[in-house]
N, C-alpha and C positions, 0 to 999 in steps of 0.2 A: 336546649333544642330537642324536640321529640323525634323528628324524622328528617332525614336527608334524602332527597330524590335526585338520582344521578341520571342525566340524559346525554349520552354521547350523540353527536350529530355529524353526519357526513352526506351532503347532497340530498337531503330529504325535505327541501323547501316546499315541495308540493303538499306534504302532509304535516309539516312542523307546527303550523298554527293550530290545527285541530288537536295535536298532542299537547301543546303548551296551554291551550285554552282549558283542556280537561284537567290540567294540573293546577293552574292558578285559581280555578273555580272550586277547588275542593272545599267541602263543608268542615274540614279539619282546620285546627289552628296550630301554630308553633311548628312550622316546617319550612325547609329551604329547598330550592331547586338549583342544582348545580349542572350547568350546561358545559359540556366539553366539546368544542368544535375540532374535528379531526381533519382539518385542511379542506373544508368544503370549497367547491368552486362555483356553486350556484348561489342563491340568495339566502341560504340557511343562516349564515353568520349575521347577516343584516337583520333577519327576522328575530334571531336570538337577542341581539342588542336592543332591538325595539321593545321586546318584552322586558328585558332587564331594566330599561329606562323607566318603565311604568310600574314595576313591581320590586319593592325593596327586598323581598326574600329570594331574588334570583341573582346568582353569580355566574359569570361566564369566563371560561378559560380557553386558550388555544393549545392544541396538541397536534403538531404538524404531521399528519398522515402516519401515525404510529399504530393504527388499528383500534378496533373497538375494545379489545381487552385492555390495552394500555390506557385508553380513555377512561374506562371504568375504574381501573386501579388509581389513576390520578384523581378522579372524582371522589373515590373513597378516602384518599389521603387528605383531601380538602374538606371532607364532610365534618360537620359539627354535631350531627344528630345521634341520638341514642339508638336509633333504628335506621336501616338502610334499605332503600327501594331503588332498583334499577329499571328504567323505562326506556324502551326503544323509541326512537324519535319518529318513526313512521306508524306507530301504534297510538292508542289513547286509552284512557281509563274512565271508569265510572266515577261520578263526582263524590261518591261516598267511600271510595276505596280506602284511602288512608285512614279515615275515621274507623271504619269497620275492622280493618286489619290490625291497626294499632290497639284498639280495644280488646280484640281477641288474644293477641300475642301477649299483652301485658297481664290480662286476667289469668291466662293459662301459665304465665311465667315460662313460655316456650322460647326456644332459640330461633325458630323459623315459623312463619305463618304462610300458608299456601291458599290461594283462591282459585276458582275455576276461570276458564278463559272462553271468550267468544271468538270463533274464527269469523273474520269479516271478509267478504268476497267483493270483487269489482262491481258486481251487479246489485250490491246493497244487501244481499242475503247474508244472514249470519246463523251460525249454529254453535251449540255448546261443544267444546273440544274434549273435555276430560270426563272420565267416570271416576270421581274421587272416592276414597274410602268413606263409609258411613260414619265412622267414629270421628268425633270432633277433636280428640286428642290421640296422637300416636306416640307411644312410648318405645324407646329403643333399649329394652332390657336385654342384656347379653347379646347385643348386635342383632336381635330378632328383626327390628325394623330395617336395618341395613341390608340384611339377608333378603327380606321381602322386596325391597326397592330394586336391588341389582338383579333379582330373579324375575322382576316384572310383575309380581303378584300385587304390588302396590305401585301405582304410577302417579307421580306428582308433576309430571312434565319435566323435561331436561332443562327447560328455559329458566333463567334467573329472574325473568320479568314478571312472573305471577307470584312472587314471594317477597315477604318482608323479613329482613334478617336483623337479629340483635347485634348491635355494633360490638359489644363486649365479646360475644361469641366469635365473631369474625376475627377480632384482634387476637384472641387466645388460640384460635385454630391455625393462624398464620397461612391461610389459603388465599391466593390471589388468582386472578384470571391469567391463564397462560397466553403467550404471544399467539395471536390469530394466525400468523404466517407459519408457525411451527406445528400447531395442533388443530385437529378436527374437533368440532363441537365443544368449544371452550366453555360454554354454559354447562354442558353435561359433566365435563371434567370437574369444574368448580363445585357442582353439587355433589357428585359422587365422592369427592374427597371430604366434603363437609359431613356427609352422612356417616362417616366412620367415627365421628366424635359427638354427633348430635344426641341429646337426651330426650328432647320432646319437640314435636311438631304439632301445631294446631291447624285444623283444616276448616276453611270457610267454603262450603260447597255452593258458592254463588258466583256467577261470571262477572267479575269486576274489572277484568283486563280484556281489552279489545285488540286482538292480534290480526293485523292486516295480512291476509294470505298472499303470497308472492305469485305473480303471473308466471306462466310457463316460459316466457322469454327472459325472465329475470336472471340475475347472477346466481341466485339460490338454486335455480334449476338447470344451470349450464354445466358443461364438463369442467371438472377440476383436475388439472394435470398432476398436481402434487398430493392428491388425496391419500394415496397409500402410505406415504411417509408420515403425513399428519395423523393418520389413524394409529400407526405404530407408536407415535409419540404419546398420544392419548392413552393407549392401552398400557404402555410401559410405565407411564406416570401413575396410573391406577394400581398396577401390580406392585410397583415399588412401595406405595403407601399401604396397600391392603396386606402385603406379605409381612408387615411388621405387627399385624394384629394377632392376638391369641387365637381368634376364631378363623384364621385365614383358610384353613383346610375346608371348613364348612362353607365359607363365602366364595371359594374358588369356582364352583359351578355357576355362580352368578356372573363372574368375570367371563367365563366361557360363553354364557348366553349373550352378554353384551358384545363380545368379540364376534360372535356369529351374526348378530344383527348388523353390526358395522361392516362386516365382511360382505354381506349381501348388498348393502348400500354401495360398497366399493365396486362390486362387479356391475351393478346397474349403472354406476357412474361411467365405467369404461365403455359402455354401449351408447353413450351420448356422443361418441366419435366413431369413425370408421375403423374399428379395431379388427385386426386379422386374428385368425385362430392361433397363430404362433405367438403373437403378443398376449393374447388371452391366457394361453397355457403358462406362459412365464409368470404371470400374476398369480394364477391358481395354485401353482406348485411352490409358492413362497413358503419356506419352512417356518417362518415366524408365525404364520396363522395355523399351519398344520400342527405345530407343537402345542399350541394353546387349545385347539379344537378337538384333539384326540380324546375320546371318551365322553363327548358332550351328551347329556341326557336330552333326547329329542322328543320325549313324551308330550310336552306341551306345545311343540311346534306345529305350524300349519302343515297341511298335506304337501304343498309345494316345497316348503323348506325342508321337510323330512326327505323328500325325493332328492333334492339338491345335495343334502348332506350325504346320503347314501351314494350318489353318483361321485361325489367328491372323494370319498375314501375308497371307492372301487376304481378310482382313476379313470372314470368315463368322462373325460374332459370334453370330448367332442359333443356329447349329448348335452353337457352343461352349456356349451357354446350355442348350440341350437336353441336351447331353452331361453337364453337371454336375447338371442337374435329375434325370436318370435315375439318377445315382449318389448322390444325397442320402441320408444316413443309413447308407450302407454302411460 
């Protein structure tokens, strides 16, 4: 078996047919589709069983509301393919995706292949999401690629869904998706940990994955009350792994950059509710973030982020509060 496609589903019946149609109609041969139903209460499971009945290369399993990370991990354990592709069930793919990505990753003998993404909007409009490196092959000599990725000079998207992974590499790295309830950005964590051991990544600068952008009222854009602890879990997991690398001191500024980006997201999240200044200040003075962010190199930051960082360490928390209040709802 060449490729295993893993599709976790949870109440995505509205979009699931388009997703599965794009997968079963691939111009590629020798692949399987593993659907993991995570306790859907709509018609998602019924649709999945319908496709399973008419396609021999589809298998379907139940996973009772354990989260997308657990569903992906289960799919990986059930997979028989030499390469692994994770697809979100409300998205869809180009009919040539598996063929092109498999050909590129095997010819390059790379551990990971990355393609570009189309952002798809409710009005039917779509645009290309990423500015990928011009090089077709990215080599990780002396952690140079790891350094560029965590510093943001090379951006391959945090998502696992625009990538094809070598099964042998995933097995040897022993990296799994962390529990969604514990961690923020489980895809990002998965990839950041893999990038510590990757040797070669091949780049296909063609939008082969169609990402359905979430509406403003969706869960993705709603207030997350546990976000602070989930971010700390993500950063601690990264630091635990990166601190064991011989180039940790060189890579640490990248950890700081990631921390600051997530920290800004955390503060924006808090203003999705009616947060008081007292509540805001309690979050801002959290020593966990202060200890990591001391000495951050702000040269590459946007003007607003530079200003926020300066206010942060000057302890001008009231001005920070006003800054986010003015941007609430934007």
